LUMLUMVEX-542927 format. One record per residue: residue in three letters; x, y, z of N, C-alpha, C, CB in turn. Coordinates in nm, 2 decimals, padded with zeros to 4 digits. Glycine has a CB too. Layout:
{'ALA',{X,Y,Z},{X,Y,Z},{X,Y,Z},{X,Y,Z}} ...
***
This chain:
{'MET',{29.83,04.34,-04.54},{29.70,04.39,-04.49},{29.62,04.29,-04.42},{29.63,04.44,-04.61}} {'THR',{29.62,04.16,-04.47},{29.53,04.06,-04.41},{29.56,04.04,-04.27},{29.55,03.93,-04.49}} {'PRO',{29.68,04.02,-04.22},{29.70,04.00,-04.08},{29.65,04.11,-03.99},{29.85,03.98,-04.05}} {'ASP',{29.66,04.23,-04.04},{29.62,04.35,-03.97},{29.47,04.35,-03.96},{29.67,04.48,-04.04}} {'ILE',{29.40,04.32,-04.07},{29.25,04.31,-04.06},{29.20,04.20,-03.97},{29.19,04.29,-04.20}} {'LEU',{29.27,04.08,-03.98},{29.22,03.97,-03.90},{29.25,03.99,-03.76},{29.30,03.84,-03.95}} {'SER',{29.36,04.06,-03.72},{29.38,04.09,-03.58},{29.28,04.18,-03.52},{29.52,04.14,-03.56}} {'LYS',{29.23,04.28,-03.60},{29.13,04.37,-03.56},{29.00,04.30,-03.54},{29.12,04.48,-03.65}} {'ILE',{28.97,04.21,-03.64},{28.84,04.13,-03.63},{28.85,04.05,-03.50},{28.82,04.05,-03.75}} {'SER',{28.96,03.99,-03.48},{28.98,03.90,-03.36},{28.96,03.97,-03.23},{29.12,03.83,-03.36}} {'VAL',{29.00,04.09,-03.23},{28.98,04.17,-03.10},{28.83,04.19,-03.08},{29.05,04.31,-03.11}} {'VAL',{28.76,04.23,-03.18},{28.61,04.25,-03.17},{28.54,04.12,-03.13},{28.55,04.30,-03.31}} {'LEU',{28.59,04.01,-03.18},{28.53,03.88,-03.16},{28.56,03.82,-03.02},{28.57,03.78,-03.26}} {'SER',{28.66,03.88,-02.95},{28.71,03.83,-02.83},{28.61,03.85,-02.71},{28.85,03.90,-02.79}} {'SER',{28.51,03.94,-02.73},{28.41,03.96,-02.63},{28.27,03.95,-02.69},{28.42,04.10,-02.57}} {'PRO',{28.17,03.91,-02.61},{28.03,03.90,-02.66},{27.99,04.02,-02.74},{27.94,03.87,-02.54}} {'LEU',{27.93,04.00,-02.86},{27.89,04.12,-02.94},{27.77,04.18,-02.87},{27.86,04.08,-03.08}} {'SER',{27.76,04.31,-02.87},{27.64,04.38,-02.82},{27.60,04.50,-02.90},{27.67,04.42,-02.68}} {'LEU',{27.68,04.54,-03.00},{27.65,04.66,-03.08},{27.64,04.63,-03.23},{27.76,04.76,-03.05}} {'GLU',{27.56,04.69,-03.30},{27.54,04.67,-03.44},{27.67,04.71,-03.51},{27.43,04.76,-03.50}} {'MET',{27.74,04.81,-03.46},{27.86,04.86,-03.53},{27.97,04.75,-03.52},{27.91,04.99,-03.47}} {'GLU',{27.97,04.67,-03.42},{28.07,04.56,-03.41},{28.05,04.46,-03.53},{28.06,04.49,-03.28}} {'VAL',{27.92,04.43,-03.55},{27.89,04.33,-03.66},{27.92,04.39,-03.79},{27.74,04.28,-03.65}} {'THR',{27.89,04.52,-03.81},{27.92,04.59,-03.93},{28.08,04.59,-03.96},{27.87,04.74,-03.93}} {'TYR',{28.15,04.61,-03.85},{28.30,04.61,-03.86},{28.35,04.48,-03.90},{28.36,04.65,-03.72}} {'ILE',{28.30,04.37,-03.84},{28.34,04.24,-03.87},{28.31,04.20,-04.02},{28.27,04.14,-03.78}} {'LEU',{28.19,04.23,-04.06},{28.15,04.20,-04.20},{28.22,04.28,-04.30},{28.01,04.22,-04.22}} {'SER',{28.25,04.41,-04.27},{28.33,04.50,-04.35},{28.47,04.44,-04.38},{28.34,04.64,-04.29}} {'GLY',{28.53,04.39,-04.27},{28.67,04.34,-04.28},{28.67,04.21,-04.36},{28.73,04.32,-04.14}} {'ILE',{28.57,04.12,-04.34},{28.56,04.00,-04.41},{28.54,04.03,-04.56},{28.44,03.91,-04.36}} {'ARG',{28.46,04.12,-04.59},{28.43,04.16,-04.73},{28.56,04.20,-04.80},{28.33,04.27,-04.74}} {'LYS',{28.64,04.28,-04.73},{28.76,04.33,-04.79},{28.86,04.21,-04.83},{28.84,04.43,-04.69}} {'ILE',{28.86,04.11,-04.74},{28.95,04.00,-04.76},{28.89,03.91,-04.88},{28.96,03.91,-04.64}} {'ILE',{28.76,03.89,-04.88},{28.70,03.81,-04.99},{28.72,03.88,-05.12},{28.55,03.79,-04.96}} {'GLU',{28.70,04.01,-05.12},{28.72,04.08,-05.25},{28.86,04.09,-05.30},{28.66,04.23,-05.23}} {'ARG',{28.95,04.11,-05.20},{29.09,04.12,-05.24},{29.15,03.99,-05.29},{29.17,04.17,-05.12}} {'ASP',{29.11,03.88,-05.22},{29.16,03.75,-05.26},{29.08,03.68,-05.36},{29.17,03.66,-05.14}} {'GLU',{28.98,03.75,-05.42},{28.89,03.70,-05.52},{28.82,03.57,-05.49},{28.96,03.68,-05.65}} {'LEU',{28.76,03.57,-05.36},{28.69,03.45,-05.31},{28.54,03.45,-05.32},{28.73,03.44,-05.16}} {'GLU',{28.49,03.54,-05.40},{28.34,03.56,-05.41},{28.27,03.43,-05.45},{28.31,03.67,-05.52}} {'ASP',{28.34,03.35,-05.53},{28.27,03.22,-05.57},{28.27,03.12,-05.46},{28.34,03.16,-05.70}} {'GLU',{28.37,03.13,-05.37},{28.38,03.04,-05.26},{28.29,03.07,-05.15},{28.52,03.03,-05.21}} {'TYR',{28.27,03.20,-05.13},{28.18,03.25,-05.02},{28.07,03.34,-05.08},{28.27,03.33,-04.92}} {'THR',{27.99,03.28,-05.16},{27.88,03.35,-05.23},{27.79,03.41,-05.14},{27.81,03.25,-05.33}} {'TYR',{27.74,03.34,-05.04},{27.63,03.38,-04.95},{27.69,03.48,-04.84},{27.57,03.26,-04.88}} {'LEU',{27.81,03.45,-04.80},{27.88,03.53,-04.70},{27.91,03.67,-04.76},{28.02,03.47,-04.65}} {'PHE',{27.95,03.67,-04.89},{27.98,03.80,-04.96},{27.85,03.88,-04.98},{28.05,03.77,-05.09}} {'PHE',{27.75,03.81,-05.01},{27.61,03.87,-05.03},{27.57,03.94,-04.90},{27.51,03.77,-05.07}} {'HIS',{27.58,03.87,-04.78},{27.54,03.92,-04.66},{27.63,04.03,-04.61},{27.53,03.81,-04.56}} {'CYS',{27.76,04.03,-04.64},{27.85,04.14,-04.61},{27.80,04.26,-04.68},{27.99,04.10,-04.65}} {'ASN',{27.77,04.25,-04.81},{27.73,04.36,-04.90},{27.60,04.42,-04.84},{27.71,04.32,-05.04}} {'TRP',{27.50,04.33,-04.81},{27.37,04.37,-04.76},{27.39,04.46,-04.63},{27.29,04.25,-04.72}} {'ALA',{27.49,04.43,-04.55},{27.51,04.51,-04.43},{27.57,04.65,-04.46},{27.60,04.43,-04.33}} {'LEU',{27.63,04.66,-04.58},{27.70,04.78,-04.61},{27.63,04.87,-04.72},{27.84,04.75,-04.66}} {'HIS',{27.52,04.83,-04.77},{27.45,04.90,-04.87},{27.30,04.93,-04.83},{27.45,04.82,-05.01}} {'THR',{27.25,05.04,-04.88},{27.11,05.08,-04.85},{27.01,05.00,-04.93},{27.09,05.23,-04.86}} {'SER',{27.05,04.95,-05.04},{26.97,04.86,-05.12},{27.06,04.77,-05.21},{26.86,04.94,-05.20}} {'MET',{27.00,04.66,-05.26},{27.08,04.57,-05.34},{26.99,04.52,-05.45},{27.14,04.45,-05.26}} {'ASP',{27.05,04.50,-05.57},{26.98,04.44,-05.68},{27.07,04.36,-05.78},{26.90,04.55,-05.76}} {'ARG',{27.19,04.33,-05.74},{27.29,04.26,-05.82},{27.33,04.13,-05.76},{27.40,04.35,-05.85}} {'GLY',{27.41,04.05,-05.84},{27.47,03.93,-05.79},{27.37,03.84,-05.74},{27.57,03.96,-05.69}} {'LEU',{27.40,03.78,-05.62},{27.31,03.68,-05.56},{27.17,03.74,-05.52},{27.38,03.63,-05.43}} {'ALA',{27.17,03.87,-05.50},{27.05,03.94,-05.47},{26.94,03.92,-05.58},{27.06,04.08,-05.46}} {'LYS',{26.98,03.90,-05.70},{26.89,03.88,-05.81},{26.83,03.74,-05.80},{26.96,03.90,-05.96}} {'THR',{26.91,03.64,-05.76},{26.86,03.50,-05.74},{26.77,03.50,-05.63},{26.98,03.41,-05.72}} {'VAL',{26.80,03.56,-05.52},{26.72,03.56,-05.40},{26.58,03.63,-05.43},{26.78,03.64,-05.28}} {'LEU',{26.59,03.74,-05.50},{26.46,03.81,-05.54},{26.38,03.72,-05.64},{26.49,03.94,-05.61}} {'SER',{26.44,03.65,-05.73},{26.37,03.56,-05.82},{26.29,03.45,-05.74},{26.47,03.49,-05.92}} {'ASN',{26.36,03.40,-05.63},{26.29,03.30,-05.55},{26.17,03.36,-05.48},{26.39,03.25,-05.44}} {'PHE',{26.19,03.48,-05.43},{26.07,03.54,-05.36},{25.97,03.58,-05.46},{26.12,03.67,-05.29}} {'ASN',{26.00,03.62,-05.58},{25.90,03.65,-05.68},{25.82,03.53,-05.71},{25.97,03.70,-05.81}} {'ASP',{25.88,03.41,-05.72},{25.81,03.28,-05.75},{25.72,03.25,-05.63},{25.90,03.17,-05.77}} {'ALA',{25.76,03.28,-05.51},{25.68,03.24,-05.39},{25.57,03.34,-05.36},{25.77,03.23,-05.27}} {'TYR',{25.58,03.46,-05.41},{25.49,03.57,-05.37},{25.34,03.53,-05.39},{25.51,03.69,-05.45}} {'PRO',{25.29,03.48,-05.50},{25.15,03.46,-05.52},{25.10,03.36,-05.41},{25.12,03.41,-05.66}} {'HIS',{25.18,03.26,-05.38},{25.14,03.16,-05.28},{25.14,03.22,-05.14},{25.24,03.04,-05.29}} {'LEU',{25.24,03.29,-05.10},{25.25,03.36,-04.97},{25.14,03.46,-04.95},{25.39,03.42,-04.95}} {'ALA',{25.11,03.54,-05.06},{25.01,03.64,-05.05},{24.87,03.58,-05.03},{25.01,03.73,-05.18}} {'SER',{24.85,03.45,-05.07},{24.73,03.38,-05.05},{24.71,03.32,-04.92},{24.71,03.28,-05.16}} {'GLY',{24.82,03.33,-04.84},{24.82,03.27,-04.70},{24.88,03.13,-04.69},{24.67,03.26,-04.66}} {'MET',{24.95,03.09,-04.80},{25.01,02.96,-04.80},{25.14,02.96,-04.71},{25.05,02.92,-04.94}} {'ASP',{25.17,02.85,-04.64},{25.28,02.84,-04.55},{25.41,02.81,-04.64},{25.26,02.73,-04.45}} {'ILE',{25.52,02.85,-04.59},{25.65,02.82,-04.66},{25.66,02.68,-04.71},{25.77,02.86,-04.58}} {'HIS',{25.63,02.59,-04.61},{25.65,02.45,-04.64},{25.55,02.39,-04.74},{25.63,02.37,-04.51}} {'GLU',{25.45,02.47,-04.78},{25.35,02.43,-04.88},{25.39,02.48,-05.02},{25.21,02.48,-04.84}} {'LEU',{25.49,02.56,-05.03},{25.53,02.62,-05.16},{25.57,02.50,-05.26},{25.65,02.72,-05.15}} {'PRO',{25.54,02.51,-05.39},{25.57,02.41,-05.48},{25.71,02.41,-05.53},{25.48,02.42,-05.59}} {'ASN',{25.75,02.29,-05.59},{25.88,02.28,-05.67},{26.01,02.32,-05.59},{25.87,02.36,-05.79}} {'GLY',{26.01,02.29,-05.47},{26.13,02.32,-05.38},{26.15,02.46,-05.35},{26.25,02.26,-05.46}} {'ASN',{26.06,02.55,-05.39},{26.07,02.69,-05.37},{26.07,02.72,-05.22},{25.96,02.77,-05.44}} {'GLY',{25.99,02.64,-05.14},{25.98,02.66,-05.00},{26.11,02.64,-04.93},{25.88,02.56,-04.95}} {'ARG',{26.18,02.54,-04.97},{26.31,02.51,-04.91},{26.41,02.62,-04.94},{26.36,02.37,-04.96}} {'GLU',{26.41,02.67,-05.06},{26.49,02.78,-05.09},{26.46,02.91,-05.01},{26.48,02.82,-05.24}} {'ILE',{26.34,02.94,-05.00},{26.29,03.05,-04.91},{26.33,03.03,-04.77},{26.14,03.07,-04.93}} {'GLU',{26.31,02.91,-04.72},{26.35,02.88,-04.58},{26.49,02.90,-04.56},{26.30,02.74,-04.54}} {'MET',{26.57,02.85,-04.65},{26.72,02.86,-04.63},{26.77,03.00,-04.63},{26.79,02.78,-04.75}} {'ILE',{26.71,03.08,-04.72},{26.74,03.22,-04.73},{26.70,03.30,-04.60},{26.67,03.29,-04.85}} {'SER',{26.57,03.27,-04.56},{26.52,03.35,-04.45},{26.59,03.31,-04.31},{26.37,03.33,-04.44}} {'LYS',{26.63,03.18,-04.30},{26.70,03.14,-04.18},{26.85,03.17,-04.19},{26.68,02.99,-04.15}} {'MET',{26.89,03.21,-04.31},{27.03,03.25,-04.33},{27.12,03.14,-04.30},{27.07,03.37,-04.25}} {'GLU',{27.08,03.02,-04.34},{27.16,02.89,-04.32},{27.30,02.90,-04.39},{27.08,02.77,-04.36}} {'LYS',{27.29,02.94,-04.52},{27.42,02.94,-04.60},{27.51,03.05,-04.54},{27.39,02.96,-04.75}} {'PHE',{27.45,03.16,-04.50},{27.53,03.27,-04.44},{27.61,03.21,-04.32},{27.44,03.38,-04.39}} {'ARG',{27.54,03.14,-04.23},{27.60,03.08,-04.11},{27.71,02.98,-04.15},{27.49,03.01,-04.03}} {'GLU',{27.68,02.90,-04.25},{27.78,02.80,-04.29},{27.90,02.85,-04.34},{27.72,02.70,-04.39}} {'GLU',{27.89,02.95,-04.43},{28.01,03.01,-04.49},{28.08,03.10,-04.40},{27.96,03.08,-04.62}} {'LEU',{28.01,03.17,-04.31},{28.08,03.25,-04.20},{28.17,03.16,-04.12},{27.98,03.32,-04.12}} {'SER',{28.11,03.04,-04.07},{28.18,02.95,-03.99},{28.31,02.90,-04.07},{28.10,02.83,-03.95}} {'LYS',{28.29,02.87,-04.19},{28.41,02.82,-04.27},{28.52,02.93,-04.28},{28.36,02.78,-04.41}} {'PHE',{28.47,03.05,-04.31},{28.57,03.16,-04.32},{28.65,03.18,-04.19},{28.50,03.29,-04.36}} {'LEU',{28.57,03.19,-04.08},{28.63,03.21,-03.95},{28.73,03.10,-03.91},{28.53,03.22,-03.84}} {'LYS',{28.70,02.98,-03.93},{28.78,02.86,-03.91},{28.91,02.87,-03.99},{28.71,02.73,-03.93}} {'GLU',{28.90,02.90,-04.12},{29.01,02.90,-04.21},{29.11,03.01,-04.18},{28.96,02.91,-04.36}} {'HIS',{29.05,03.11,-04.11},{29.14,03.23,-04.08},{29.17,03.23,-03.93},{29.07,03.37,-04.12}} {'HIS',{29.14,03.12,-03.86},{29.18,03.10,-03.72},{29.12,03.21,-03.63},{29.33,03.10,-03.70}} {'LEU',{28.99,03.24,-03.65},{28.92,03.34,-03.57},{28.81,03.27,-03.49},{28.86,03.45,-03.67}} {'PRO',{28.77,03.33,-03.38},{28.66,03.27,-03.30},{28.53,03.24,-03.38},{28.63,03.35,-03.17}} {'ASP',{28.48,03.12,-03.37},{28.36,03.09,-03.45},{28.23,03.13,-03.38},{28.36,02.94,-03.49}} {'ILE',{28.17,03.24,-03.43},{28.05,03.29,-03.36},{27.92,03.23,-03.42},{28.04,03.44,-03.37}} {'SER',{27.94,03.13,-03.50},{27.82,03.07,-03.57},{27.76,02.95,-03.48},{27.85,03.01,-03.71}} {'LYS',{27.82,02.93,-03.36},{27.78,02.82,-03.28},{27.70,02.87,-03.16},{27.90,02.74,-03.24}} {'GLY',{27.61,02.78,-03.11},{27.54,02.80,-02.98},{27.47,02.93,-02.97},{27.64,02.79,-02.88}} {'ASN',{27.48,02.99,-02.86},{27.41,03.11,-02.83},{27.46,03.23,-02.91},{27.42,03.14,-02.68}} {'ASN',{27.58,03.22,-02.96},{27.65,03.33,-03.03},{27.58,03.36,-03.16},{27.79,03.30,-03.05}} {'TRP',{27.53,03.26,-03.23},{27.47,03.29,-03.36},{27.34,03.37,-03.35},{27.44,03.16,-03.43}} {'PRO',{27.24,03.33,-03.27},{27.12,03.41,-03.26},{27.14,03.55,-03.21},{27.02,03.34,-03.17}} {'ARG',{27.24,03.56,-03.12},{27.28,03.70,-03.08},{27.34,03.78,-03.20},{27.39,03.69,-02.96}} {'PHE',{27.43,03.72,-03.27},{27.48,03.79,-03.39},{27.37,03.82,-03.49},{27.59,03.70,-03.46}} {'LEU',{27.28,03.72,-03.51},{27.18,03.74,-03.61},{27.08,03.85,-03.57},{27.10,03.61,-03.63}} {'HIS',{27.06,03.87,-03.44},{26.97,03.97,-03.39},{27.03,04.11,-03.43},{26.96,03.96,-03.23}} {'LEU',{27.16,04.13,-03.41},{27.23,04.25,-03.44},{27.23,04.27,-03.59},{27.37,04.25,-03.39}} {'TYR',{27.26,04.17,-03.67},{27.26,04.17,-03.81},{27.13,04.21,-03.87},{27.31,04.04,-03.87}} {'GLY',{27.02,04.16,-03.82},{26.89,04.19,-03.86},{26.86,04.33,-03.85},{26.79,04.11,-03.79}} {'HIS',{26.90,04.40,-03.74},{26.88,04.54,-03.72},{26.96,04.62,-03.82},{26.91,04.58,-03.58}} {'ILE',{27.07,04.57,-03.86},{27.16,04.65,-03.96},{27.09,04.65,-04.10},{27.30,04.58,-03.97}} {'ILE',{27.04,04.53,-04.14},{26.97,04.53,-04.28},{26.83,04.57,-04.28},{26.99,04.39,-04.33}} {'GLU',{26.77,04.59,-04.16},{26.63,04.64,-04.16},{26.62,04.77,-04.24},{26.59,04.66,-04.01}} {'ASP',{26.51,04.77,-04.32},{26.48,04.88,-04.41},{26.59,04.91,-04.52},{26.47,05.01,-04.32}} {'CYS',{26.68,04.81,-04.54},{26.77,04.82,-04.66},{26.72,04.71,-04.75},{26.93,04.79,-04.61}} {'PRO',{26.63,04.75,-04.84},{26.56,04.65,-04.93},{26.65,04.58,-05.03},{26.44,04.71,-04.99}} {'LEU',{26.61,04.46,-05.06},{26.65,04.40,-05.19},{26.55,04.44,-05.29},{26.67,04.23,-05.18}} {'LYS',{26.60,04.50,-05.41},{26.51,04.56,-05.50},{26.52,04.49,-05.64},{26.54,04.70,-05.51}} {'ILE',{26.41,04.48,-05.70},{26.40,04.44,-05.84},{26.43,04.56,-05.93},{26.26,04.37,-05.88}} {'LYS',{26.52,04.55,-06.03},{26.54,04.66,-06.12},{26.42,04.71,-06.19},{26.65,04.63,-06.22}} {'SER',{26.40,04.84,-06.20},{26.28,04.89,-06.26},{26.26,04.84,-06.41},{26.28,05.04,-06.26}} {'SER',{26.37,04.80,-06.47},{26.37,04.76,-06.61},{26.31,04.62,-06.63},{26.51,04.76,-06.67}} {'ASP',{26.30,04.55,-06.51},{26.25,04.41,-06.52},{26.10,04.42,-06.50},{26.31,04.32,-06.40}} {'ASP',{26.03,04.43,-06.61},{25.88,04.44,-06.61},{25.81,04.31,-06.59},{25.84,04.51,-06.73}} {'GLN',{25.88,04.20,-06.60},{25.82,04.07,-06.58},{25.80,04.03,-06.44},{25.90,03.97,-06.65}} {'SER',{25.86,04.10,-06.35},{25.86,04.06,-06.21},{25.73,04.12,-06.14},{25.98,04.11,-06.14}} {'THR',{25.67,04.04,-06.06},{25.55,04.08,-05.98},{25.60,04.16,-05.85},{25.47,03.96,-05.93}} {'VAL',{25.71,04.11,-05.80},{25.77,04.17,-05.68},{25.86,04.29,-05.71},{25.84,04.06,-05.59}} {'THR',{25.86,04.39,-05.63},{25.95,04.51,-05.65},{26.06,04.51,-05.55},{25.87,04.64,-05.64}} {'GLU',{26.03,04.46,-05.43},{26.14,04.46,-05.33},{26.10,04.37,-05.21},{26.16,04.60,-05.28}} {'VAL',{26.21,04.33,-05.13},{26.19,04.25,-05.01},{26.25,04.33,-04.90},{26.25,04.11,-05.03}} {'VAL',{26.18,04.35,-04.79},{26.22,04.43,-04.68},{26.22,04.36,-04.55},{26.14,04.57,-04.67}} {'ILE',{26.32,04.37,-04.47},{26.33,04.31,-04.34},{26.28,04.40,-04.23},{26.48,04.26,-04.30}} {'LYS',{26.20,04.36,-04.14},{26.15,04.43,-04.02},{26.18,04.35,-03.90},{26.01,04.46,-04.04}} {'MET',{26.23,04.41,-03.80},{26.27,04.34,-03.67},{26.17,04.37,-03.56},{26.41,04.37,-03.63}} {'GLU',{26.14,04.27,-03.49},{26.06,04.29,-03.36},{26.13,04.22,-03.25},{25.91,04.24,-03.38}} {'THR',{26.14,04.28,-03.14},{26.20,04.22,-03.02},{26.10,04.23,-02.90},{26.34,04.29,-02.98}} {'ALA',{26.09,04.11,-02.84},{25.99,04.10,-02.72},{26.03,04.20,-02.61},{25.99,03.96,-02.67}} {'ASN',{25.93,04.27,-02.55},{25.96,04.36,-02.44},{26.00,04.29,-02.31},{25.83,04.44,-02.41}} {'GLU',{25.94,04.17,-02.29},{25.98,04.09,-02.17},{26.07,03.98,-02.21},{25.85,04.03,-02.11}} {'HIS',{26.17,03.96,-02.12},{26.27,03.86,-02.14},{26.26,03.75,-02.04},{26.41,03.92,-02.13}} {'PRO',{26.17,03.65,-02.06},{26.16,03.54,-01.96},{26.28,03.46,-01.96},{26.04,03.46,-02.00}} {'HIS',{26.32,03.42,-01.84},{26.44,03.33,-01.81},{26.56,03.40,-01.87},{26.42,03.19,-01.87}} {'ASN',{26.57,03.53,-01.86},{26.69,03.61,-01.91},{26.72,03.58,-02.06},{26.81,03.58,-01.83}} {'GLN',{26.61,03.56,-02.13},{26.63,03.52,-02.27},{26.56,03.62,-02.36},{26.57,03.38,-02.30}} {'THR',{26.63,03.67,-02.46},{26.57,03.77,-02.56},{26.51,03.69,-02.67},{26.68,03.87,-02.61}} {'TYR',{26.38,03.72,-02.70},{26.31,03.66,-02.81},{26.29,03.77,-02.92},{26.17,03.60,-02.77}} {'TYR',{26.32,03.74,-03.05},{26.29,03.83,-03.15},{26.24,03.76,-03.28},{26.42,03.90,-03.18}} {'LYS',{26.18,03.85,-03.36},{26.12,03.80,-03.48},{26.17,03.88,-03.60},{25.96,03.82,-03.47}} {'ILE',{26.21,03.80,-03.70},{26.26,03.86,-03.83},{26.14,03.85,-03.93},{26.39,03.80,-03.89}} {'ASN',{26.08,03.96,-03.96},{25.97,03.96,-04.06},{26.02,03.99,-04.20},{25.87,04.07,-04.02}} {'TRP',{25.98,03.91,-04.29},{26.02,03.92,-04.43},{25.90,03.97,-04.51},{26.08,03.79,-04.49}} {'ASN',{25.91,04.09,-04.56},{25.79,04.15,-04.63},{25.82,04.16,-04.78},{25.76,04.30,-04.57}} {'ILE',{25.74,04.09,-04.86},{25.76,04.08,-05.00},{25.66,04.17,-05.07},{25.75,03.93,-05.06}} {'ILE',{25.71,04.28,-05.13},{25.62,04.39,-05.17},{25.60,04.38,-05.33},{25.67,04.53,-05.13}} {'ALA',{25.47,04.38,-05.37},{25.44,04.37,-05.51},{25.42,04.50,-05.57},{25.32,04.28,-05.53}} {'ARG',{25.42,04.50,-05.71},{25.40,04.63,-05.78},{25.27,04.69,-05.75},{25.41,04.60,-05.93}} {'ASP',{25.17,04.62,-05.72},{25.04,04.68,-05.69},{25.03,04.73,-05.55},{24.93,04.57,-05.72}} {'GLY',{25.13,04.72,-05.47},{25.13,04.77,-05.33},{25.09,04.66,-05.23},{25.03,04.88,-05.32}} {'ASN',{25.04,04.55,-05.27},{25.01,04.44,-05.18},{25.14,04.37,-05.14},{24.92,04.34,-05.24}} {'GLN',{25.13,04.29,-05.04},{25.25,04.22,-04.99},{25.22,04.08,-04.93},{25.33,04.30,-04.90}} {'GLY',{25.32,03.99,-04.94},{25.32,03.87,-04.87},{25.42,03.87,-04.75},{25.35,03.75,-04.96}} {'THR',{25.39,03.82,-04.64},{25.47,03.83,-04.52},{25.48,03.70,-04.45},{25.42,03.94,-04.43}} {'PHE',{25.61,03.67,-04.40},{25.63,03.56,-04.32},{25.74,03.59,-04.22},{25.66,03.43,-04.39}} {'PHE',{25.76,03.51,-04.12},{25.86,03.56,-04.01},{25.93,03.43,-03.96},{25.79,03.63,-03.90}} {'ILE',{26.05,03.46,-03.90},{26.13,03.37,-03.84},{26.15,03.41,-03.69},{26.27,03.35,-03.91}} {'ILE',{26.13,03.32,-03.60},{26.15,03.36,-03.45},{26.27,03.29,-03.40},{26.03,03.30,-03.37}} {'ASN',{26.35,03.37,-03.32},{26.47,03.32,-03.27},{26.49,03.38,-03.13},{26.60,03.36,-03.36}} {'SER',{26.59,03.33,-03.05},{26.62,03.38,-02.92},{26.76,03.35,-02.88},{26.52,03.32,-02.82}} {'PHE',{26.81,03.42,-02.78},{26.94,03.40,-02.72},{26.93,03.43,-02.57},{27.05,03.48,-02.80}} {'PHE',{27.02,03.37,-02.50},{27.04,03.40,-02.35},{27.12,03.52,-02.33},{27.09,03.28,-02.28}} {'ASP',{27.07,03.62,-02.26},{27.14,03.75,-02.24},{27.27,03.74,-02.16},{27.04,03.84,-02.17}} {'ASP',{27.28,03.65,-02.07},{27.39,03.65,-01.98},{27.49,03.54,-02.01},{27.34,03.63,-01.84}} {'GLU',{27.47,03.47,-02.13},{27.57,03.36,-02.16},{27.70,03.42,-02.23},{27.51,03.26,-02.25}} {'GLU',{27.81,03.38,-02.17},{27.94,03.43,-02.23},{27.97,03.35,-02.35},{28.05,03.42,-02.13}} {'ARG',{28.04,03.41,-02.45},{28.09,03.34,-02.57},{28.19,03.23,-02.53},{28.15,03.44,-02.67}} {'ILE',{28.18,03.11,-02.59},{28.27,03.00,-02.57},{28.40,03.02,-02.66},{28.21,02.86,-02.59}} 
***
C-alpha cells in the first residue's frame, strides 16, 4: 500500500499546488502512512495537522496541549499584550504553534525520508500554508465541555487574503481567535506571502 500512496502523493507534488483539495489529499495520504506504521510519536505535530485538515473540530491528543497553551495565554492576549511579552516561555510556545514551525519541520523530514519533493522550502511553504489555512478555517480546536477549569472554549482560524497583489505576490493573514466561556476573545495574527508565478524547485 505504501508505494502506491507515495506515488500518488508524488504526482500531486510534481506541480505547484493551487487547490485546497490537493493539500487535503497529500495530508490524508501522509496520515494513513503515519497511522499504519505507528509513527505518531515520531511525527507528533505532522499527525496533529493532518488530523486538523480532516476533522471539523479537535479536542484530543496534541490538540489538548495546544489548547492548554492558549488557555494560559488568553488573559494576557485579551488585555492587549503582545505574544513576545507572554510570561514563562508561553509566548515562544504560542509563536511556534501559530507559525506552524514544527509542522514544517516534521513535514520536511517525512517527505525527505520517503523521497518526495520537499515543499517546506522557499516559496512553496507559504503557498502550501495559504491553502492549508483555508482548509482548517472554521474547524475549531475545542476544550471538552467537561473541563470546567478552562477559561478558553475554543480556538478558531480565520484567513484574510489581500485583494491587491503587488509585485505579483500574494499577501495573507492567519488570524488566531481564542474564544473564552464569557464570549470575549483574544486575537493575534501571522502575516505571510508568496510569489504567484514562481515554479516549484
